Structure formats: structure tokens, C-alpha cells
C-alpha positions in Angstrom: -27.8 -18.3 -15.7 -25.0 -17.5 -17.8 -21.6 -16.3 -17.1 -21.2 -12.5 -16.5 -24.8 -12.2 -17.3 -26.2 -9.0 -15.4 -29.0 -9.4 -13.0 -31.7 -6.9 -12.5 -31.8 -4.9 -9.5 -35.2 -6.6 -8.2 -33.7 -10.2 -8.7 -30.7 -9.2 -6.9 -32.4 -7.7 -3.9 -34.6 -10.8 -3.9 -31.7 -13.2 -3.9 -29.9 -11.2 -1.2 -32.8 -11.3 1.1 -33.4 -15.0 0.3 -29.8 -15.8 1.8 -30.3 -14.1 5.0 -34.0 -15.9 5.2 -32.4 -19.2 4.8 -29.4 -18.3 7.2 -31.9 -17.4 10.1 -33.9 -20.3 9.4 -31.1 -22.8 9.7 -29.9 -20.9 12.9 -33.1 -21.1 14.3 -33.6 -24.9 13.4 -30.1 -25.7 15.1 -30.8 -23.6 18.4 -34.5 -24.5 18.9 -34.0 -28.1 17.8 -31.4 -28.5 20.7 -28.5 -29.5 18.4 -26.2 -26.7 19.9 -26.4 -25.7 23.5 -27.9 -22.2 24.0 -24.8 -21.4 26.4 -22.5 -21.6 23.2 -25.2 -20.3 20.5 -28.3 -18.3 21.3 -31.2 -18.6 19.5 -32.3 -15.7 17.3 -35.4 -14.7 19.6 -33.3 -14.6 22.7 -30.5 -12.6 20.6 -33.2 -9.9 19.8 -34.6 -9.6 23.2 -30.9 -9.1 24.7 -30.3 -6.5 22.0 -33.5 -4.6 22.8 -32.5 -4.7 26.3 -28.6 -3.3 25.5 -30.3 -0.6 23.4 -32.9 0.6 25.8 -31.4 -0.2 29.2 -27.7 -0.3 29.0 -26.7 2.3 26.6 -25.5 0.3 23.7 -26.6 2.9 21.2 -23.9 5.0 22.6 -21.3 2.2 21.9 -22.6 1.9 18.4 -21.9 5.6 18.1 -18.5 5.4 19.6 -17.3 2.9 17.3 -18.6 4.4 14.3 -16.9 7.6 15.2 -13.7 5.8 15.6 -14.3 3.9 12.1 -14.9 7.1 10.3 -12.3 9.3 12.1 -9.6 6.6 11.5 -10.4 5.9 7.7 -10.9 9.6 6.7 -7.4 10.4 8.1 -6.0 7.4 6.1 -7.7 8.4 3.0 -7.0 12.0 3.3 -3.4 10.9 2.9 -3.4 7.9 1.0 -5.5 9.1 -2.0 -2.9 12.2 -3.0 0.1 9.8 -2.2 -1.2 6.9 -4.1 -2.0 9.3 -7.1 1.6 10.6 -7.0 3.0 7.3 -6.8 1.0 6.1 -9.8 1.6 8.8 -11.8 5.3 9.6 -11.1 7.5 6.6 -11.1 10.6 8.0 -9.3 7.8 8.6 -6.3 6.6 5.1 -6.7 10.4 3.6 -6.6 10.8 5.7 -3.5 7.9 4.8 -1.3 6.6 1.5 -2.9 9.2 -0.7 -1.2 8.1 0.6 2.4 4.6 0.9 1.6 4.6 -3.0 0.5 6.5 -4.2 3.4 4.3 -2.2 5.7 1.0 -3.7 4.5 1.8 -6.9 5.5 2.3 -6.0 9.1 -1.0 -6.7 11.2 -2.4 -3.4 12.7 -3.3 -5.6 15.9 0.7 -6.2 16.5 1.0 -2.3 17.1 -1.6 -2.3 19.9 1.0 -2.8 22.8 3.1 -0.1 21.2 0.8 2.4 20.5 -0.7 2.0 24.4 2.7 2.7 25.4 3.2 5.7 23.1 -0.4 7.5 23.4 -2.1 5.3 26.0 -5.5 3.6 26.0 -7.7 6.6 24.7 -9.1 7.6 21.3 -5.8 8.1 19.8 -4.7 4.6 20.2 -8.0 3.4 18.4 -7.6 5.9 15.5 -4.2 4.9 15.2 -4.7 1.2 14.8 -7.5 2.0 12.3 -5.1 4.4 10.3 -2.3 1.9 10.1 -4.4 -1.0 8.9 -6.1 1.2 6.4 -3.7 3.6 5.2 -0.9 1.4 3.3 -3.6 -0.9 1.9 -5.0 2.2 0.3 -1.7 3.8 -1.0 -0.8 0.6 -2.6 -4.1 -0.1 -4.3 -4.6 3.4 -5.4 -1.0 3.7 -7.0 -1.8 0.3 -9.0 -5.2 1.8 -10.3 -3.7 5.1 -11.4 -0.5 3.3 -12.9 -2.9 1.0 -15.2 -4.6 4.0 -16.8 -4.7 3.3 -20.4 -1.5 4.7 -22.3 -3.5 5.9 -25.4 -5.4 8.2 -23.3 -2.2 9.8 -22.0 -0.6 10.0 -25.5 -3.6 11.8 -26.8 -3.6 14.0 -24.1 0.1 14.9 -24.8 -0.7 15.2 -28.6 -3.8 17.5 -27.9 -0.9 19.9 -26.1 -1.8 19.0 -22.4 1.2 19.3 -20.0 2.3 16.9 -17.2 -0.2 18.6 -14.7 -3.1 18.9 -17.1 -2.5 15.1 -17.8 -2.9 14.1 -13.9 -5.5 16.5 -13.7 -7.5 15.7 -16.9 -6.8 12.2 -17.5 -5.5 10.2 -14.8 -7.5 11.5 -11.9 -11.0 11.2 -14.0 -10.0 7.8 -15.3 -8.9 6.4 -11.9 -11.5 7.9 -9.9 -14.4 5.1 -10.2 -11.9 2.7 -9.1 -10.4 4.6 -6.4 -13.8 5.2 -4.9 -14.3 1.5 -5.1 -11.1 0.9 -3.1 -12.2 3.2 -0.5 -15.4 1.2 0.0 -13.4 -2.0 0.2 -10.9 -0.8 2.4 -13.7 0.9 4.7 -15.0 -2.9 5.5 -11.4 -3.8 6.6 -11.5 -0.7 8.9 -14.3 -2.4 10.9 -12.2 -5.6 11.8 -9.3 -3.1 13.1 -11.6 -1.2 15.3 -13.1 -4.2 17.2 -9.7 -5.4 17.7 -8.7 -2.3 19.1 -11.9 -2.0 21.4 -11.2 -5.5 22.9 -7.9 -4.3 24.5 -8.0 -1.3 27.0 -11.5 0.2 25.9 -14.3 1.5 28.0 -16.6 1.9 25.3 -17.6 0.6 21.8 -19.2 -2.4 20.4 -15.8 -4.5 21.1 -15.9 -3.4 24.5 -19.5 -4.9 25.0 -18.5 -8.0 23.3 -15.5 -8.5 25.9 -17.7 -8.1 28.7 -20.3 -10.5 27.5 -18.1 -12.8 26.8 -17.0 -13.0 30.4 -20.5 -13.6 31.2 -20.8 -15.9 28.4 -23.6 -13.9 27.0 -23.7 -15.5 23.4 -27.0 -13.5 22.6 -25.2 -10.2 23.5 -22.2 -11.2 21.6 -24.0 -12.2 18.6 -26.3 -9.2 18.7 -23.2 -6.9 18.7 -21.8 -8.8 15.6 -24.9 -8.5 13.8 -25.0 -4.5 14.4 -21.5 -4.5 12.9 -22.8 -6.3 10.0 -25.7 -4.1 9.6 -23.9 -0.9 9.8 -21.3 -2.3 7.2 -24.0 -3.2 4.9 -25.3 0.2 5.1 -22.3 1.9 4.6 -21.2 -0.4 1.5 -24.7 0.3 -0.2 -24.2 4.3 0.5 -20.9 3.6 -1.2 -22.4 1.8 -4.1 -25.1 4.4 -4.5 -22.6 7.1 -4.3 -20.5 5.6 -7.0 -23.3 5.1 -9.5 -24.1 8.7 -9.2 -20.8 10.3 -9.3 -19.5 7.8 -12.1 -22.2 6.6 -14.5 -20.0 5.7 -17.0 -18.1 3.2 -15.1 -21.4 1.1 -14.4 -21.9 0.3 -18.1 -21.8 -3.3 -18.7 -22.4 -4.4 -15.1 
């Protein structure tokens, strides 16, 4: 093992799986060994059984679908506005000077703090959940993209001007292609944050979704169901993360060199 030395895909997969195996073995040892009461931490077998009942008998698959739809809906809305705005802020300093103070201020405001206001404004329907995810994702994305675009190599910009490119040509042919791989990586990171916002939104005033199931299970002290819901969130998030990475490798192969 050497600092920054790449790991082969096969070894990376094996090491990642090894951690999960050790984690579940430790979990099983703690619960089956009686170190923690099962009322507070269900064992892996009970969790799997409860998960099967939730999916086959209690319609949990529909809750999963609703949560995924909310995450994607709020995130896509945020990205559709944040990407062009962040690009303009990074490319044009007057636009950055106009928006950056407000964006920097807003990104420190926790999205969960807006839930009471959003319930008053739009009720407890889908608009409230989408708005929480939008608020939590939008301001983070805008600033990250603006910084990425603003860090474009100056020599590339000067070379484009020297070759006769205009301002729009520099943005379209230099700034956007140069920033695209890192923008895609920023989208991948913020999508993970969007999952935390949707669960918070579903914990209050929701009649469906993974967060709603977790709230109902907490009232019943059903830790097996709570853990199953948390694991489902992690698995869906891991799947979306891997899909993002695969798409990035295929769309921007030059950005993977040296990794």
C-alpha cells in the first residue's frame, strides 16, 4: 500500500464487500450474543424477516417508490436551475458578485427549518417534500458549480481567445467541457445529501414513504423495521452512486486518467 496508488477494480470490489461482511458479523455477534437487548437493536435475521413482511404484505414497495420519486423530483428541479446559474456565476464575475452573498447565506440554513413554513404555505402534500429537497440541494449545487467553473485553467481560456473565440465560444467550448466532469461529480455528491432531506420531510406530515414507515415503526419500538428502512435507503443510494460513477466514466473518460 502506497499513498495515492490506484487499486484495481477487482481488489476495490473485494475490499468493499469485506467491510460489509465484517459489519454484519459484528452486528450478529452483538445481537445474538445478548450484548444489546433486541428491543433496542434487532438481529440481522429478524430484520430480514420483517423486511420481507413489509414488502410482501404491507405495501412497503410503494413507500420506496414514493421516496425515490420525491428525491428525483426535488433533485432534478434543483439541478435544472442550479447548473446554468452556477455556470453563469463561475464564468461572469459580476453575476457571481450579485448572487454569491445570498447563496452563501442560504446554504447554511438547514432545509428542515423550513418545514413548518412550507406546511403553512403549501400544506403537507408532495409540494412540501419536493420543496425541502429543492432547498437543501439547490444552494449547495449553485456554489459548488460556480467554484468549479471559476477554477478553469486560465491558459485554456487565453488560448481560446488567441485562436479567435468570442465570449460565448469560450463558455461553450472551454468552460463547459472543462468543468463537466467535476460538475457531474458535484451532482453525485449532492444527490446523496438529497436523501437525508427527503427522510426528514417524510418524518413530519407524510402518509407514505420510507420516512413515514420509520416513524410508525418507532412508535411500535419495531427496531427491525427501522433498520430495514435505513438499509434500503443505503442500498438505493449506493446503487445511484454507482450508476453516477459509471455514467461519469463513460461520458468523461479523460477525467479518469491517473485515478
